[in-house]
Every structure is written in structure tokens, then in C-alpha cells.
Legacy VTK file of the C-alpha trace (Angstrom):
# vtk DataFile Version 3.0
C-alpha trace
ASCII
DATASET POLYDATA
POINTS 90 float
-20.031 67.345 -5.929
-20.456 63.552 -6.263
-21.379 61.039 -3.426
-20.468 57.640 -3.557
-21.344 55.091 -1.333
-18.722 53.554 1.319
-18.798 50.141 0.405
-18.947 48.296 -2.740
-21.347 45.839 -1.366
-24.079 45.788 -4.527
-26.350 42.618 -3.863
-26.697 40.133 -1.022
-27.152 36.843 -1.407
-29.013 34.561 1.816
-26.971 31.904 2.778
-27.261 28.420 1.831
-26.746 26.617 5.174
-28.130 23.088 4.562
-26.126 22.810 1.237
-22.576 23.685 3.477
-23.524 22.187 6.542
-24.057 18.251 7.833
-27.568 17.851 8.279
-29.391 15.303 10.581
-31.954 12.576 9.440
-35.288 12.554 11.301
-37.170 9.492 9.184
-35.523 9.930 6.126
-36.001 13.439 5.886
-33.274 16.104 5.968
-33.451 18.114 9.174
-31.980 21.389 10.702
-28.147 21.552 10.061
-25.950 20.309 12.695
-23.683 21.896 14.420
-20.216 20.938 15.484
-17.977 21.854 17.829
-14.045 20.419 18.050
-11.893 20.804 20.889
-8.235 21.394 20.899
-6.423 18.750 23.345
-5.717 21.672 25.075
-8.528 22.263 26.170
-9.066 18.359 26.914
-6.018 18.562 28.984
-7.307 21.451 31.148
-10.539 19.942 31.154
-9.493 16.969 33.183
-6.971 18.333 35.468
-3.892 16.945 33.488
-0.858 16.806 35.042
1.183 18.703 32.722
-1.581 21.578 32.334
0.195 22.978 35.199
-3.425 22.566 37.323
-3.174 21.530 40.519
-6.820 19.727 40.869
-5.903 18.600 44.149
-5.448 23.050 44.969
-8.307 23.867 43.162
-10.662 21.285 44.560
-9.485 22.706 48.115
-10.481 26.291 46.914
-13.598 24.859 45.486
-14.590 23.821 49.372
-13.501 26.518 50.875
-15.766 29.351 49.012
-18.147 26.599 49.318
-18.335 26.424 52.530
-18.212 30.447 53.673
-14.312 30.327 55.078
-12.375 31.228 51.499
-12.988 35.274 52.022
-11.341 36.246 55.018
-10.651 39.657 55.314
-6.629 38.904 55.617
-7.164 37.583 51.881
-9.210 40.968 50.931
-6.700 43.369 52.484
-4.125 41.494 50.127
-6.248 41.431 46.968
-7.498 45.154 47.396
-3.397 45.844 48.181
-2.649 44.005 44.891
-5.111 45.709 42.949
-3.859 49.404 44.106
-0.497 48.733 43.461
-1.474 47.370 39.634
-3.257 51.026 38.886
-1.259 52.808 41.156
LINES 1 91
90 0 1 2 3 4 5 6 7 8 9 10 11 12 13 14 15 16 17 18 19 20 21 22 23 24 25 26 27 28 29 30 31 32 33 34 35 36 37 38 39 40 41 42 43 44 45 46 47 48 49 50 51 52 53 54 55 56 57 58 59 60 61 62 63 64 65 66 67 68 69 70 71 72 73 74 75 76 77 78 79 80 81 82 83 84 85 86 87 88 89
């Protein structure tokens, strides 16, 4: 009977991040790699509350104010939420 490994990984090499990533320069010396994050146009529209995104920022701000003041959670809203949740799972 022969027993073989489940993978063909035979040798691992350390990643050379500094060669692949941009590096910051501090006093003319290379520092740690610099990370970069790019947001899509859709993400920018959502974060800015763009009218074309479908988010009504006025309503969002109203709800945030209600939550902050403690007026948002009412017995009626809780009952409606529980009812919808039971409809979903039932």
C-alpha cells in the first residue's frame, strides 16, 4: 500500500512584498510597503447619498435621530418586525 500526500506543494518561498508593493520613503530610505484602497463609483455615490443611488438621506437622518433619542423602538414596530420575521421562517 502506498500513501501519498494530498497536495503537490513541495517547496514554499517567502513572499517578497517590498518588490511588488509601492514603498514609502522616509529620509531617503525605504520604509514598509504602502497599502492602497480604491473605492468604486458606486461606493462613492452611496457614501455621499447621491440622489441616483436610491438612498433617501433625509429619511436616513430622520431615523438616526429617532434611534439616538430613543423614540424609534416602539411596541408596534417590534411586533411588526417579529411578525415579518416569523413569516420569513415559517
